[in-house]
BALOBA-1460 file (C-alpha; in Angstrom, 3 decimals):
// residues 243
<rec num="1" residu="x" x="8.280" y="11.294" z="-28.568"/>
<rec num="2" residu="x" x="11.286" y="12.171" z="-30.522"/>
<rec num="3" residu="x" x="9.867" y="11.265" z="-33.890"/>
<rec num="4" residu="x" x="6.140" y="12.494" z="-34.442"/>
<rec num="5" residu="x" x="4.162" y="10.353" z="-36.647"/>
<rec num="6" residu="x" x="1.148" y="12.211" z="-37.610"/>
<rec num="7" residu="x" x="-0.258" y="11.826" z="-41.418"/>
<rec num="8" residu="x" x="-1.396" y="15.128" z="-43.070"/>
<rec num="9" residu="x" x="-5.259" y="15.569" z="-42.929"/>
<rec num="10" residu="x" x="-7.101" y="15.196" z="-46.268"/>
<rec num="11" residu="x" x="-10.824" y="15.327" z="-45.365"/>
<rec num="12" residu="x" x="-13.335" y="18.081" z="-44.986"/>
<rec num="13" residu="x" x="-14.667" y="17.003" z="-41.511"/>
<rec num="14" residu="x" x="-11.150" y="18.492" z="-40.228"/>
<rec num="15" residu="x" x="-12.134" y="18.836" z="-36.313"/>
<rec num="16" residu="x" x="-13.038" y="15.030" z="-36.337"/>
<rec num="17" residu="x" x="-10.333" y="13.956" z="-38.538"/>
<rec num="18" residu="x" x="-7.668" y="15.964" z="-36.154"/>
<rec num="19" residu="x" x="-9.159" y="14.337" z="-33.073"/>
<rec num="20" residu="x" x="-8.871" y="10.899" z="-34.792"/>
<rec num="21" residu="x" x="-5.438" y="11.352" z="-35.754"/>
<rec num="22" residu="x" x="-4.545" y="12.586" z="-32.365"/>
<rec num="23" residu="x" x="-6.265" y="9.593" z="-30.736"/>
<rec num="24" residu="x" x="-3.925" y="7.385" z="-32.996"/>
<rec num="25" residu="x" x="-0.874" y="9.374" z="-32.057"/>
<rec num="26" residu="x" x="-1.674" y="8.856" z="-28.285"/>
<rec num="27" residu="x" x="-2.003" y="5.102" z="-28.770"/>
<rec num="28" residu="x" x="1.216" y="4.699" z="-30.765"/>
<rec num="29" residu="x" x="3.066" y="6.822" z="-28.181"/>
<rec num="30" residu="x" x="1.407" y="5.121" z="-25.249"/>
<rec num="31" residu="x" x="0.571" y="8.435" z="-23.716"/>
<rec num="32" residu="x" x="-1.759" y="8.608" z="-20.643"/>
<rec num="33" residu="x" x="-2.858" y="11.031" z="-17.949"/>
<rec num="34" residu="x" x="-0.550" y="13.553" z="-17.229"/>
<rec num="35" residu="x" x="1.626" y="13.392" z="-20.375"/>
<rec num="36" residu="x" x="2.216" y="16.306" z="-22.448"/>
<rec num="37" residu="x" x="1.122" y="16.842" z="-26.134"/>
<rec num="38" residu="x" x="2.931" y="18.462" z="-28.790"/>
<rec num="39" residu="x" x="2.377" y="22.130" z="-29.357"/>
<rec num="40" residu="x" x="-0.414" y="23.282" z="-31.433"/>
<rec num="41" residu="x" x="2.268" y="24.740" z="-34.040"/>
<rec num="42" residu="x" x="3.752" y="21.263" z="-34.543"/>
<rec num="43" residu="x" x="0.413" y="19.381" z="-34.605"/>
<rec num="44" residu="x" x="-0.742" y="21.928" z="-37.156"/>
<rec num="45" residu="x" x="2.399" y="21.521" z="-39.286"/>
<rec num="46" residu="x" x="2.288" y="17.742" z="-39.118"/>
<rec num="47" residu="x" x="-1.308" y="17.358" z="-39.767"/>
<rec num="48" residu="x" x="-1.110" y="20.207" z="-42.429"/>
<rec num="49" residu="x" x="-4.210" y="22.225" z="-41.137"/>
<rec num="50" residu="x" x="-4.281" y="25.490" z="-39.438"/>
<rec num="51" residu="x" x="-3.550" y="26.072" z="-35.711"/>
<rec num="52" residu="x" x="-7.055" y="27.240" z="-35.340"/>
<rec num="53" residu="x" x="-8.455" y="23.864" z="-36.588"/>
<rec num="54" residu="x" x="-6.089" y="22.133" z="-34.065"/>
<rec num="55" residu="x" x="-7.138" y="24.492" z="-31.223"/>
<rec num="56" residu="x" x="-11.065" y="23.699" z="-32.003"/>
<rec num="57" residu="x" x="-10.411" y="20.039" z="-32.059"/>
<rec num="58" residu="x" x="-8.331" y="20.264" z="-28.650"/>
<rec num="59" residu="x" x="-11.282" y="22.544" z="-27.298"/>
<rec num="60" residu="x" x="-13.481" y="19.879" z="-27.847"/>
<rec num="61" residu="x" x="-11.413" y="17.375" z="-25.989"/>
<rec num="62" residu="x" x="-11.149" y="19.844" z="-23.085"/>
<rec num="63" residu="x" x="-15.001" y="20.117" z="-22.841"/>
<rec num="64" residu="x" x="-14.901" y="16.574" z="-22.429"/>
<rec num="65" residu="x" x="-12.337" y="16.454" z="-19.747"/>
<rec num="66" residu="x" x="-9.876" y="14.508" z="-21.681"/>
<rec num="67" residu="x" x="-7.172" y="17.430" z="-21.746"/>
<rec num="68" residu="x" x="-6.058" y="20.126" z="-19.576"/>
<rec num="69" residu="x" x="-4.607" y="23.467" z="-20.964"/>
<rec num="70" residu="x" x="-1.920" y="25.070" z="-18.672"/>
<rec num="71" residu="x" x="-0.923" y="28.685" z="-19.364"/>
<rec num="72" residu="x" x="2.579" y="28.679" z="-20.180"/>
<rec num="73" residu="x" x="3.212" y="25.045" z="-20.107"/>
<rec num="74" residu="x" x="1.027" y="23.198" z="-22.844"/>
<rec num="75" residu="x" x="-1.592" y="20.803" z="-23.127"/>
<rec num="76" residu="x" x="-1.859" y="17.538" z="-20.959"/>
<rec num="77" residu="x" x="-3.804" y="14.406" z="-20.950"/>
<rec num="78" residu="x" x="-6.288" y="14.040" z="-18.220"/>
<rec num="79" residu="x" x="-7.900" y="10.927" z="-19.211"/>
<rec num="80" residu="x" x="-7.209" y="7.744" z="-21.253"/>
<rec num="81" residu="x" x="-7.865" y="8.390" z="-25.029"/>
<rec num="82" residu="x" x="-8.135" y="5.728" z="-27.746"/>
<rec num="83" residu="x" x="-9.086" y="5.795" z="-31.257"/>
<rec num="84" residu="x" x="-12.592" y="4.282" z="-30.701"/>
<rec num="85" residu="x" x="-13.542" y="6.166" z="-27.980"/>
<rec num="86" residu="x" x="-16.845" y="7.804" z="-27.451"/>
<rec num="87" residu="x" x="-16.881" y="11.474" z="-27.068"/>
<rec num="88" residu="x" x="-19.574" y="11.546" z="-24.434"/>
<rec num="89" residu="x" x="-19.942" y="14.249" z="-21.769"/>
<rec num="90" residu="x" x="-20.873" y="13.341" z="-18.367"/>
<rec num="91" residu="x" x="-22.691" y="15.683" z="-16.004"/>
<rec num="92" residu="x" x="-22.216" y="14.103" z="-12.468"/>
<rec num="93" residu="x" x="-22.380" y="14.745" z="-8.918"/>
<rec num="94" residu="x" x="-19.392" y="16.832" z="-7.894"/>
<rec num="95" residu="x" x="-19.688" y="17.366" z="-4.101"/>
<rec num="96" residu="x" x="-18.222" y="15.733" z="-1.184"/>
<rec num="97" residu="x" x="-21.515" y="15.364" z="0.792"/>
<rec num="98" residu="x" x="-23.172" y="12.219" z="1.499"/>
<rec num="99" residu="x" x="-25.829" y="12.193" z="-1.202"/>
<rec num="100" residu="x" x="-23.170" y="12.986" z="-3.779"/>
<rec num="101" residu="x" x="-20.848" y="10.309" z="-2.935"/>
<rec num="102" residu="x" x="-23.620" y="7.583" z="-2.874"/>
<rec num="103" residu="x" x="-24.464" y="8.755" z="-6.242"/>
<rec num="104" residu="x" x="-20.799" y="8.106" z="-7.295"/>
<rec num="105" residu="x" x="-20.828" y="4.996" z="-5.320"/>
<rec num="106" residu="x" x="-23.994" y="3.499" z="-7.005"/>
<rec num="107" residu="x" x="-22.107" y="3.945" z="-10.535"/>
<rec num="108" residu="x" x="-19.007" y="2.574" z="-9.126"/>
<rec num="109" residu="x" x="-20.938" y="-0.493" z="-7.869"/>
<rec num="110" residu="x" x="-22.345" y="-1.387" z="-11.120"/>
<rec num="111" residu="x" x="-19.101" y="-0.788" z="-13.090"/>
<rec num="112" residu="x" x="-16.699" y="-2.609" z="-10.781"/>
<rec num="113" residu="x" x="-18.807" y="-5.541" z="-10.212"/>
<rec num="114" residu="x" x="-19.369" y="-6.424" z="-14.070"/>
<rec num="115" residu="x" x="-15.797" y="-5.642" z="-14.819"/>
<rec num="116" residu="x" x="-14.414" y="-7.986" z="-12.413"/>
<rec num="117" residu="x" x="-17.038" y="-10.643" z="-13.658"/>
<rec num="118" residu="x" x="-15.894" y="-10.149" z="-17.155"/>
<rec num="119" residu="x" x="-12.304" y="-10.143" z="-16.331"/>
<rec num="120" residu="x" x="-12.616" y="-13.390" z="-14.793"/>
<rec num="121" residu="x" x="-13.991" y="-14.749" z="-18.065"/>
<rec num="122" residu="x" x="-11.764" y="-13.128" z="-20.421"/>
<rec num="123" residu="x" x="-8.416" y="-12.182" z="-18.764"/>
<rec num="124" residu="x" x="-5.065" y="-13.803" z="-20.263"/>
<rec num="125" residu="x" x="-1.818" y="-14.764" z="-18.378"/>
<rec num="126" residu="x" x="-0.140" y="-11.710" z="-19.117"/>
<rec num="127" residu="x" x="-2.950" y="-9.303" z="-17.787"/>
<rec num="128" residu="x" x="-3.470" y="-11.852" z="-14.693"/>
<rec num="129" residu="x" x="0.188" y="-11.336" z="-13.770"/>
<rec num="130" residu="x" x="-0.215" y="-7.517" z="-14.211"/>
<rec num="131" residu="x" x="-3.325" y="-7.608" z="-11.964"/>
<rec num="132" residu="x" x="-1.231" y="-9.570" z="-9.375"/>
<rec num="133" residu="x" x="1.491" y="-7.269" z="-9.595"/>
<rec num="134" residu="x" x="-0.729" y="-4.344" z="-8.891"/>
<rec num="135" residu="x" x="-2.147" y="-6.118" z="-6.219"/>
<rec num="136" residu="x" x="1.226" y="-6.761" z="-4.515"/>
<rec num="137" residu="x" x="2.098" y="-3.176" z="-4.985"/>
<rec num="138" residu="x" x="-1.111" y="-2.008" z="-3.370"/>
<rec num="139" residu="x" x="-0.796" y="-4.486" z="-0.349"/>
<rec num="140" residu="x" x="2.843" y="-3.191" z="0.154"/>
<rec num="141" residu="x" x="1.858" y="0.520" z="0.245"/>
<rec num="142" residu="x" x="-1.230" y="-0.030" z="2.281"/>
<rec num="143" residu="x" x="1.056" y="-1.707" z="5.093"/>
<rec num="144" residu="x" x="4.042" y="0.735" z="4.762"/>
<rec num="145" residu="x" x="1.986" y="3.708" z="4.595"/>
<rec num="146" residu="x" x="-0.650" y="3.162" z="7.215"/>
<rec num="147" residu="x" x="-3.416" y="2.607" z="4.720"/>
<rec num="148" residu="x" x="-2.332" y="5.435" z="2.278"/>
<rec num="149" residu="x" x="-2.388" y="3.226" z="-0.984"/>
<rec num="150" residu="x" x="-4.727" y="5.552" z="-3.250"/>
<rec num="151" residu="x" x="-2.613" y="5.479" z="-6.254"/>
<rec num="152" residu="x" x="-1.638" y="1.742" z="-6.187"/>
<rec num="153" residu="x" x="-5.379" y="0.922" z="-5.312"/>
<rec num="154" residu="x" x="-6.456" y="2.867" z="-8.483"/>
<rec num="155" residu="x" x="-4.013" y="1.119" z="-10.712"/>
<rec num="156" residu="x" x="-5.017" y="-2.177" z="-9.299"/>
<rec num="157" residu="x" x="-8.518" y="-1.578" z="-10.288"/>
<rec num="158" residu="x" x="-7.534" y="0.010" z="-13.617"/>
<rec num="159" residu="x" x="-5.820" y="-3.193" z="-14.524"/>
<rec num="160" residu="x" x="-9.095" y="-5.062" z="-14.134"/>
<rec num="161" residu="x" x="-10.912" y="-2.664" z="-16.122"/>
<rec num="162" residu="x" x="-8.390" y="-3.152" z="-18.828"/>
<rec num="163" residu="x" x="-8.443" y="-6.888" z="-18.862"/>
<rec num="164" residu="x" x="-12.337" y="-6.900" z="-18.987"/>
<rec num="165" residu="x" x="-11.767" y="-6.907" z="-22.923"/>
<rec num="166" residu="x" x="-14.485" y="-3.969" z="-23.036"/>
<rec num="167" residu="x" x="-12.430" y="-0.550" z="-23.540"/>
<rec num="168" residu="x" x="-15.640" y="1.232" z="-22.507"/>
<rec num="169" residu="x" x="-15.118" y="0.438" z="-18.833"/>
<rec num="170" residu="x" x="-11.660" y="2.054" z="-18.924"/>
<rec num="171" residu="x" x="-12.946" y="5.127" z="-20.684"/>
<rec num="172" residu="x" x="-15.869" y="5.614" z="-18.217"/>
<rec num="173" residu="x" x="-13.731" y="5.182" z="-15.339"/>
<rec num="174" residu="x" x="-11.085" y="7.420" z="-16.599"/>
<rec num="175" residu="x" x="-13.766" y="10.101" z="-17.253"/>
<rec num="176" residu="x" x="-14.707" y="9.605" z="-13.496"/>
<rec num="177" residu="x" x="-11.203" y="9.671" z="-12.237"/>
<rec num="178" residu="x" x="-11.481" y="12.780" z="-10.074"/>
<rec num="179" residu="x" x="-14.976" y="11.762" z="-8.780"/>
<rec num="180" residu="x" x="-13.595" y="8.234" z="-7.616"/>
<rec num="181" residu="x" x="-10.708" y="9.623" z="-5.991"/>
<rec num="182" residu="x" x="-12.676" y="11.257" z="-3.434"/>
<rec num="183" residu="x" x="-12.976" y="7.832" z="-1.725"/>
<rec num="184" residu="x" x="-9.351" y="8.219" z="-1.116"/>
<rec num="185" residu="x" x="-9.317" y="11.467" z="0.554"/>
<rec num="186" residu="x" x="-10.981" y="10.670" z="3.953"/>
<rec num="187" residu="x" x="-14.483" y="11.829" z="2.838"/>
<rec num="188" residu="x" x="-16.739" y="12.765" z="5.456"/>
<rec num="189" residu="x" x="-13.894" y="13.023" z="7.966"/>
<rec num="190" residu="x" x="-13.523" y="9.206" z="8.344"/>
<rec num="191" residu="x" x="-9.690" y="8.994" z="8.767"/>
<rec num="192" residu="x" x="-9.711" y="5.124" z="8.039"/>
<rec num="193" residu="x" x="-11.832" y="5.402" z="5.162"/>
<rec num="194" residu="x" x="-11.461" y="2.285" z="2.924"/>
<rec num="195" residu="x" x="-9.525" y="0.291" z="5.280"/>
<rec num="196" residu="x" x="-12.228" y="-2.249" z="5.469"/>
<rec num="197" residu="x" x="-12.227" y="-2.808" z="1.725"/>
<rec num="198" residu="x" x="-8.606" y="-3.668" z="1.725"/>
<rec num="199" residu="x" x="-8.885" y="-7.594" z="1.937"/>
<rec num="200" residu="x" x="-11.410" y="-7.787" z="-0.953"/>
<rec num="201" residu="x" x="-8.903" y="-6.609" z="-3.293"/>
<rec num="202" residu="x" x="-6.932" y="-10.029" z="-2.841"/>
<rec num="203" residu="x" x="-10.279" y="-12.040" z="-2.960"/>
<rec num="204" residu="x" x="-11.238" y="-10.318" z="-6.141"/>
<rec num="205" residu="x" x="-8.006" y="-11.284" z="-7.684"/>
<rec num="206" residu="x" x="-8.403" y="-14.730" z="-6.536"/>
<rec num="207" residu="x" x="-11.743" y="-15.239" z="-7.901"/>
<rec num="208" residu="x" x="-10.524" y="-13.773" z="-11.119"/>
<rec num="209" residu="x" x="-7.496" y="-15.976" z="-11.325"/>
<rec num="210" residu="x" x="-9.808" y="-19.111" z="-10.528"/>
<rec num="211" residu="x" x="-11.747" y="-17.891" z="-13.850"/>
<rec num="212" residu="x" x="-15.009" y="-17.705" z="-11.487"/>
<rec num="213" residu="x" x="-17.175" y="-14.759" z="-12.641"/>
<rec num="214" residu="x" x="-19.827" y="-14.898" z="-10.175"/>
<rec num="215" residu="x" x="-17.272" y="-15.094" z="-7.455"/>
<rec num="216" residu="x" x="-15.530" y="-12.151" z="-8.710"/>
<rec num="217" residu="x" x="-18.644" y="-10.121" z="-9.161"/>
<rec num="218" residu="x" x="-19.534" y="-11.184" z="-5.338"/>
<rec num="219" residu="x" x="-16.199" y="-10.242" z="-3.969"/>
<rec num="220" residu="x" x="-16.325" y="-6.747" z="-5.873"/>
<rec num="221" residu="x" x="-19.974" y="-6.077" z="-4.147"/>
<rec num="222" residu="x" x="-18.600" y="-6.992" z="-0.757"/>
<rec num="223" residu="x" x="-15.687" y="-4.393" z="-1.331"/>
<rec num="224" residu="x" x="-18.263" y="-1.757" z="-2.328"/>
<rec num="225" residu="x" x="-20.426" y="-2.644" z="0.622"/>
<rec num="226" residu="x" x="-17.649" y="-1.712" z="2.858"/>
<rec num="227" residu="x" x="-17.257" y="1.625" z="1.142"/>
<rec num="228" residu="x" x="-20.975" y="2.415" z="1.653"/>
<rec num="229" residu="x" x="-20.706" y="1.415" z="5.241"/>
<rec num="230" residu="x" x="-17.686" y="4.036" z="5.716"/>
<rec num="231" residu="x" x="-19.979" y="6.569" z="4.080"/>
<rec num="232" residu="x" x="-22.818" y="5.790" z="6.361"/>
<rec num="233" residu="x" x="-20.509" y="5.900" z="9.467"/>
<rec num="234" residu="x" x="-19.153" y="9.259" z="8.409"/>
<rec num="235" residu="x" x="-22.722" y="10.817" z="7.879"/>
<rec num="236" residu="x" x="-23.819" y="9.499" z="11.004"/>
<rec num="237" residu="x" x="-20.948" y="11.194" z="13.019"/>
<rec num="238" residu="x" x="-21.702" y="14.436" z="11.114"/>
<rec num="239" residu="x" x="-25.347" y="14.302" z="12.117"/>
<rec num="240" residu="x" x="-24.525" y="13.449" z="15.580"/>
<rec num="241" residu="x" x="-22.280" y="16.529" z="15.864"/>
<rec num="242" residu="x" x="-25.070" y="18.731" z="14.348"/>
<rec num="243" residu="x" x="-27.733" y="17.612" z="17.141"/>
């Protein structure tokens, strides 16, 4: 990020233009969640707008959950950003109770199954190699850390979303990042939560590699079914302790 390439803003729709320019900048610099943006002063100087205009634009991104402002540290990306992304706020269940987790899982089921099927149809050799690399990293982490492979698991699925050929998948999933990560935090007190889903990551990859969209969709649905079973197992244990 040594040389910041941001064109000056010439339009009257300044906040939209600022966001478009920032999205282009994020893409050019290959920035992702966790990366820091330049300061408001630098952005304002390069875009030739006021710091207040930059601040208002970043406030919109903050409201959408795309950036996080940390007092004394700066502004950091929280989700993937692209020039053609939809600015669509989501109001979603945020609890760790059975009902909220099931609502999230229903959305995850629809997205993951379709993304896997499209990936089998559209993925190229380079994307397939990346998916395989992420799979092996996840499997190694799972075996070496007693099933604790949440980051590698997430990256495997992200590679599939990206290779689906539809950027909306990755954007929607990124917006739901924190919600989806609840499934790797031993929800409902199930210590081996998600372990049953482990073998289906490889079978999903195998169906994608075989260019079998229906097979990839079916394996993704099997994976989600194991997660639902874990949720129901945890809910049943909680209910048994309460009776």
